[in-house]
Short mmCIF file of the C-alpha atoms (twelve columns), coordinates in Angstrom:
data_MODEL
# 
_entry.id   MODEL 
# 
loop_
_atom_site.group_PDB 
_atom_site.id 
_atom_site.type_symbol 
_atom_site.label_atom_id 
_atom_site.label_alt_id 
_atom_site.label_comp_id 
_atom_site.label_asym_id 
_atom_site.label_seq_id 
_atom_site.Cartn_x 
_atom_site.Cartn_y 
_atom_site.Cartn_z 
_atom_site.pdbx_PDB_model_num 
ATOM 1   C CA . MET A 1   9.510   33.964  31.864  1 
ATOM 2   C CA . GLY A 2   6.831   32.503  34.092  1 
ATOM 3   C CA . GLY A 3   4.086   33.843  31.797  1 
ATOM 4   C CA . MET A 4   5.247   32.052  28.627  1 
ATOM 5   C CA . THR A 5   2.781   29.619  27.095  1 
ATOM 6   C CA . ALA A 6   3.547   26.721  24.848  1 
ATOM 7   C CA . PRO A 7   2.995   27.489  21.157  1 
ATOM 8   C CA . VAL A 8   -0.009  25.932  19.481  1 
ATOM 9   C CA . ARG A 9   1.001   22.975  17.358  1 
ATOM 10  C CA . ASP A 10  0.790   23.682  13.648  1 
ATOM 11  C CA . ALA A 11  0.113   20.425  11.839  1 
ATOM 12  C CA . GLY A 12  1.048   21.998  8.508   1 
ATOM 13  C CA . LEU A 13  0.742   19.540  5.653   1 
ATOM 14  C CA . GLN A 14  1.184   16.466  7.843   1 
ATOM 15  C CA . PRO A 15  -2.527  15.460  7.758   1 
ATOM 16  C CA . GLN A 16  -2.577  15.785  3.970   1 
ATOM 17  C CA . ARG A 17  0.589   13.685  3.618   1 
ATOM 18  C CA . THR A 18  -0.891  11.075  5.936   1 
ATOM 19  C CA . ARG A 19  -4.120  10.892  3.910   1 
ATOM 20  C CA . LEU A 20  -2.070  10.490  0.738   1 
ATOM 21  C CA . ALA A 21  -0.015  7.722   2.367   1 
ATOM 22  C CA . TRP A 22  -3.199  5.839   3.265   1 
ATOM 23  C CA . ARG A 23  -4.408  6.199   -0.319  1 
ATOM 24  C CA . ARG A 24  -1.079  4.976   -1.731  1 
ATOM 25  C CA . THR A 25  -1.125  1.986   0.582   1 
ATOM 26  C CA . THR A 26  -4.694  1.187   -0.450  1 
ATOM 27  C CA . LEU A 27  -3.648  1.393   -4.100  1 
ATOM 28  C CA . SER A 28  -0.744  -0.983  -3.416  1 
ATOM 29  C CA . GLY A 29  -3.157  -3.412  -1.774  1 
ATOM 30  C CA . THR A 30  -5.448  -3.155  -4.785  1 
ATOM 31  C CA . VAL A 31  -2.608  -4.004  -7.146  1 
ATOM 32  C CA . THR A 32  -1.617  -6.932  -4.928  1 
ATOM 33  C CA . ALA A 33  -5.184  -8.274  -4.893  1 
ATOM 34  C CA . VAL A 34  -5.487  -7.947  -8.677  1 
ATOM 35  C CA . LEU A 35  -2.159  -9.731  -9.212  1 
ATOM 36  C CA . ALA A 36  -3.265  -12.455 -6.789  1 
ATOM 37  C CA . ILE A 37  -6.454  -12.960 -8.791  1 
ATOM 38  C CA . ARG A 38  -4.396  -13.141 -11.962 1 
ATOM 39  C CA . ALA A 39  -2.048  -15.677 -10.382 1 
ATOM 40  C CA . SER A 40  -4.964  -17.790 -9.156  1 
ATOM 41  C CA . VAL A 41  -6.059  -18.353 -12.739 1 
ATOM 42  C CA . ARG A 42  -2.707  -20.044 -13.310 1 
ATOM 43  C CA . ALA A 43  -2.660  -21.907 -9.967  1 
ATOM 44  C CA . SER A 44  -2.153  -25.657 -10.076 1 
ATOM 45  C CA . SER A 45  -5.037  -26.219 -7.679  1 
ATOM 46  C CA . PRO A 46  -8.153  -24.222 -8.582  1 
ATOM 47  C CA . LEU A 47  -9.672  -24.701 -5.123  1 
ATOM 48  C CA . THR A 48  -6.577  -23.428 -3.319  1 
ATOM 49  C CA . GLY A 49  -6.370  -20.506 -5.724  1 
ATOM 50  C CA . ALA A 50  -10.028 -19.646 -5.160  1 
ATOM 51  C CA . VAL A 51  -9.661  -19.761 -1.363  1 
ATOM 52  C CA . LEU A 52  -6.558  -17.556 -1.458  1 
ATOM 53  C CA . VAL A 53  -8.259  -15.080 -3.789  1 
ATOM 54  C CA . LEU A 54  -11.221 -14.941 -1.420  1 
ATOM 55  C CA . LEU A 55  -8.860  -14.269 1.492   1 
ATOM 56  C CA . CYS A 56  -7.047  -11.594 -0.530  1 
ATOM 57  C CA . CYS A 57  -10.319 -9.882  -1.365  1 
ATOM 58  C CA . VAL A 58  -11.539 -9.983  2.248   1 
ATOM 59  C CA . CYS A 59  -8.207  -8.557  3.487   1 
ATOM 60  C CA . TRP A 60  -8.268  -5.888  0.809   1 
ATOM 61  C CA . LEU A 61  -11.849 -4.866  1.626   1 
ATOM 62  C CA . ALA A 62  -11.052 -4.749  5.344   1 
ATOM 63  C CA . PHE A 63  -7.985  -2.589  4.714   1 
ATOM 64  C CA . LEU A 64  -9.992  -0.354  2.391   1 
ATOM 65  C CA . ALA A 65  -12.597 0.176   5.124   1 
ATOM 66  C CA . LEU A 66  -9.911  0.926   7.730   1 
ATOM 67  C CA . ALA A 67  -8.132  3.350   5.413   1 
ATOM 68  C CA . HIS A 68  -11.378 5.117   4.569   1 
ATOM 69  C CA . LEU A 69  -12.163 5.462   8.274   1 
ATOM 70  C CA . ARG A 70  -8.726  6.938   8.967   1 
ATOM 71  C CA . ILE A 71  -8.889  9.318   5.997   1 
ATOM 72  C CA . ARG A 72  -12.301 10.592  7.141   1 
ATOM 73  C CA . THR A 73  -10.988 11.027  10.683  1 
ATOM 74  C CA . LEU A 74  -8.006  13.038  9.439   1 
ATOM 75  C CA . ALA A 75  -10.198 15.220  7.236   1 
ATOM 76  C CA . ALA A 76  -12.688 15.961  10.021  1 
ATOM 77  C CA . SER A 77  -10.314 17.749  12.361  1 
ATOM 78  C CA . PRO A 78  -7.657  20.444  11.915  1 
ATOM 79  C CA . VAL A 79  -5.621  18.709  14.637  1 
ATOM 80  C CA . PRO A 80  -5.534  15.054  13.648  1 
ATOM 81  C CA . PRO A 81  -5.970  12.534  16.454  1 
ATOM 82  C CA . THR A 82  -3.336  9.874   16.900  1 
ATOM 83  C CA . LEU A 83  -3.823  6.502   15.305  1 
ATOM 84  C CA . THR A 84  -5.286  4.069   17.803  1 
ATOM 85  C CA . PRO A 85  -3.326  0.871   18.449  1 
ATOM 86  C CA . ARG A 86  -6.384  -1.180  17.489  1 
ATOM 87  C CA . LEU A 87  -6.616  0.455   14.050  1 
ATOM 88  C CA . ALA A 88  -2.853  0.203   13.571  1 
ATOM 89  C CA . TRP A 89  -2.828  -3.518  14.372  1 
ATOM 90  C CA . ALA A 90  -5.871  -4.174  12.182  1 
ATOM 91  C CA . ALA A 91  -4.373  -2.329  9.200   1 
ATOM 92  C CA . THR A 92  -1.025  -4.072  9.667   1 
ATOM 93  C CA . GLY A 93  -2.718  -7.462  9.931   1 
ATOM 94  C CA . CYS A 94  -4.709  -6.866  6.752   1 
ATOM 95  C CA . ALA A 95  -1.636  -5.737  4.821   1 
ATOM 96  C CA . VAL A 96  0.479   -8.677  6.012   1 
ATOM 97  C CA . ALA A 97  -2.281  -11.215 5.336   1 
ATOM 98  C CA . LEU A 98  -2.802  -9.802  1.850   1 
ATOM 99  C CA . ALA A 99  0.917   -9.995  1.123   1 
ATOM 100 C CA . VAL A 100 1.169   -13.573 2.423   1 
ATOM 101 C CA . CYS A 101 -1.817  -14.739 0.374   1 
ATOM 102 C CA . ALA A 102 -0.426  -13.094 -2.743  1 
ATOM 103 C CA . ALA A 103 3.030   -14.579 -2.125  1 
ATOM 104 C CA . VAL A 104 1.583   -18.059 -1.771  1 
ATOM 105 C CA . LEU A 105 -0.273  -17.642 -5.041  1 
ATOM 106 C CA . VAL A 106 2.793   -16.406 -6.896  1 
ATOM 107 C CA . THR A 107 5.051   -19.266 -5.761  1 
# 
């Protein structure tokens, strides 16, 4: 029993599912940004609406860049590296900021 080695980890379809999850989340962010732009047209204050739309677009573009970076990283290696805390916090911050801006525009 002393000569047993640990089996090599088989990632299976996990990297593919993770890439698809990043793409779905990016699509959700895109829909949120588009709905925010639509809501800004109907906003009572055009300046506030324009500022919130600008923030939504910046958050969406930042999230899109982060997602693209993560998708490329997952595709480059058969054993996907773990998500760094910095990237996780940045992606979470972008998603939350986008949702808050969109919520403010809708109400």
